[in-house]
C-alpha positions in Angstrom: -79.3 13.8 -35.7 -81.8 12.8 -33.1 -81.6 13.3 -29.4 -80.5 9.8 -28.6 -77.8 9.9 -31.2 -76.5 13.2 -29.8 -76.5 11.7 -26.3 -74.6 8.7 -27.4 -72.1 11.0 -29.2 -71.6 13.0 -26.0 -71.2 9.9 -24.0 -68.6 8.6 -26.4 -66.8 12.0 -26.3 -66.6 11.8 -22.5 -65.3 8.2 -22.6 -62.6 9.1 -25.1 -61.6 12.2 -23.2 -61.4 10.1 -20.0 -59.4 7.4 -21.7 -57.0 10.1 -23.1 -56.5 11.6 -19.6 -56.0 8.2 -18.1 -53.4 7.3 -20.8 -51.6 10.7 -20.2 -51.5 10.0 -16.5 -50.1 6.5 -17.0 -47.5 7.8 -19.4 -46.4 10.5 -17.0 -46.2 7.9 -14.2 -44.1 5.6 -16.4 -41.7 8.4 -17.3 -41.4 9.4 -13.6 -40.7 5.8 -12.6 -38.0 5.4 -15.2 -36.3 8.6 -14.2 -36.3 7.7 -10.5 -34.7 4.3 -11.4 -32.0 5.9 -13.4 -31.2 8.7 -10.9 -28.9 7.2 -8.2 -29.3 10.2 -5.9 -33.0 9.4 -5.4 -32.2 5.9 -4.3 -29.5 6.7 -1.7 -26.6 5.6 -3.8 -23.3 7.3 -3.1 -20.3 7.3 -5.4 -16.9 7.6 -3.9 -13.4 8.0 -5.4 -11.2 4.9 -5.1 -8.0 5.3 -3.1 -4.9 3.5 -4.4 -2.0 2.9 -2.1 1.2 2.4 -4.0 3.7 0.3 -2.2 7.2 0.3 -3.6 8.8 -3.0 -4.6 11.6 -4.3 -2.4 15.0 -3.2 -3.6 18.1 -5.2 -4.0 20.6 -4.7 -1.3 23.5 -2.9 -3.1 26.9 -4.5 -3.2 29.5 -2.4 -1.4 33.2 -3.0 -1.8 35.2 -3.3 1.5 38.2 -0.9 1.6 41.6 -2.5 1.0 42.4 -2.2 4.7 40.2 -5.3 5.3 41.8 -8.5 4.4 39.8 -10.6 1.9 40.7 -13.7 3.9 39.1 -12.5 7.1 36.6 -14.9 8.4 32.9 -14.0 8.9 33.1 -14.7 12.6 33.4 -11.3 14.1 37.0 -10.8 13.3 36.2 -8.0 10.8 37.3 -4.6 11.9 34.2 -2.4 12.6 34.2 0.1 9.6 30.6 1.1 9.9 30.6 4.2 12.0 31.0 2.7 15.5 28.1 0.2 15.1 28.4 -2.7 17.6 26.2 -5.3 19.2 23.8 -3.6 21.7 23.8 -0.3 19.8 20.8 1.3 18.2 20.9 2.2 14.5 18.5 3.8 12.0 18.1 3.1 8.3 19.3 6.0 6.2 20.2 6.8 2.6 17.7 4.6 0.7 15.9 7.6 -0.9 12.6 6.3 0.3 13.0 2.9 -1.3 13.7 1.1 2.0 16.3 -1.5 2.9 15.9 -5.3 2.6 16.4 -7.1 5.8 17.4 -10.7 5.1 17.2 -14.0 6.9 21.0 -14.4 6.6 23.9 -12.2 5.5 24.3 -12.0 1.8 22.5 -10.5 -1.2 21.1 -13.9 -2.2 19.5 -14.7 1.2 15.7 -14.5 1.3 14.2 -11.1 2.2 12.3 -11.1 5.5 10.9 -7.6 5.3 11.6 -4.0 4.1 12.9 -1.5 6.6 12.1 2.1 5.8 14.3 5.2 6.2 14.5 6.5 9.8 13.3 3.2 11.2 15.2 2.3 14.4 16.7 -1.1 15.2 18.8 -2.7 17.9 22.0 -4.4 16.7 21.8 -8.1 17.9 24.8 -9.7 16.1 27.5 -9.0 13.6 29.5 -7.9 11.9 29.7 -10.5 9.2 31.3 -10.1 5.8 29.5 -11.8 2.9 29.5 -10.7 -0.8 32.0 -8.0 0.1 29.4 -6.3 2.3 29.4 -5.9 6.1 26.2 -7.2 7.6 24.5 -6.6 11.0 21.7 -8.5 12.5 19.0 -6.0 13.5 15.9 -6.4 15.6 13.0 -3.9 16.0 12.9 -2.7 19.7 9.1 -3.1 19.7 8.8 -6.5 18.0 11.4 -9.3 18.5 10.0 -11.2 15.4 10.9 -8.2 13.2 14.6 -9.0 12.7 17.0 -9.5 9.8 20.5 -8.9 8.4 21.1 -5.5 6.9 24.0 -4.0 4.9 26.0 -1.6 7.1 26.3 1.1 4.5 22.6 2.0 5.0 22.9 2.2 8.8 23.6 5.2 11.1 24.5 4.9 14.7 22.2 6.8 17.0 22.0 7.5 20.8 20.0 5.0 22.9 16.3 6.0 22.2 
């Protein structure tokens, strides 16, 4: 091999070595780019756990039989004897005994009346009207002391008389 052939071979060797180094650098850069795109921690992404709030479904207002001492022919216009622990108009009551399910407060006395909202155990209300007997249940019209729009008829067997708050 002559000198010009050797110099061309050396030049070709350096060109191939340079191309190989450049290819290796491009490959390493491509792998680094792919790994940074796949890694959410490098991009400022944060994962959080979803919180689920379970709200119990409204419950049916249970039917309660009135003791035989109350005449079945008694009208629903305040002539029913008060059998619900001294509850009267102007008194404060709290909801009790629903085992955390709450008490349906309705737009009118009766288990078939539309439900206005669900009152929870220990919630306090002012008695505004009643008693009324419908569906063999004594009903009282209750109103939240903090919001006059939060009112409805409730079955007496889930109400407990309390001292004025």
